[in-house]
C-alpha positions in Angstrom: 23.8 -10.3 13.0 20.5 -8.4 12.8 18.3 -11.4 12.1 19.3 -14.3 14.2 17.4 -17.5 13.6 18.7 -18.9 16.8 17.0 -16.5 19.2 13.4 -15.2 19.5 12.6 -11.6 18.8 12.2 -9.4 21.8 8.9 -7.4 22.2 10.9 -4.3 21.6 12.0 -5.6 18.2 8.6 -6.9 17.3 7.0 -3.5 17.9 9.8 -1.4 16.4 9.1 -0.2 12.8 12.8 0.7 12.4 13.8 -2.9 13.1 11.6 -4.2 10.3 12.8 -1.5 7.9 16.4 -2.5 8.6 15.5 -6.1 7.9 13.9 -5.0 4.6 17.0 -3.1 3.7 19.4 -6.0 4.5 17.2 -8.4 2.5 17.1 -6.1 -0.5 20.9 -5.8 -0.3 21.1 -9.6 -0.4 18.8 -9.7 -3.4 20.9 -7.2 -5.3 24.0 -9.3 -4.5 22.5 -12.5 -5.8 23.1 -13.6 -9.4 20.0 -15.9 -9.2 16.9 -14.1 -10.6 14.5 -16.5 -8.8 16.3 -15.9 -5.4 16.2 -12.2 -6.1 12.4 -12.3 -6.6 11.9 -14.3 -3.4 14.1 -12.0 -1.3 12.3 -8.9 -2.7 9.0 -10.4 -1.7 10.4 -11.1 1.8 11.6 -7.5 2.0 8.1 -6.3 1.0 6.7 -8.3 3.9 9.2 -6.7 6.3 8.0 -3.3 5.0 4.4 -4.3 5.9 5.5 -5.4 9.4 7.2 -2.0 9.8 3.9 -0.3 8.9 2.0 -2.4 11.4 4.6 -1.7 14.1 4.3 2.0 13.4 0.5 1.9 13.6 0.6 0.1 16.9 3.0 2.7 18.3 0.8 5.5 17.1 -2.3 3.9 18.6 -0.4 3.4 21.9 0.6 7.0 22.0 -3.0 8.1 21.5 -4.2 6.3 24.6 
């Protein structure tokens, strides 16, 4: 499983924008599959947060490459 609640994230995952984009995609897929509108809304908010994390990770990577 991509997101495993039973293990901590590695630094490589934390700073990998693609990792967070995959999390967002998986969460959106779960939202689409849910018949519960409230759950869909919550999952879509979580996916949006993953997208923000991807952006932060990408910005950190760009800044590190500039140094």
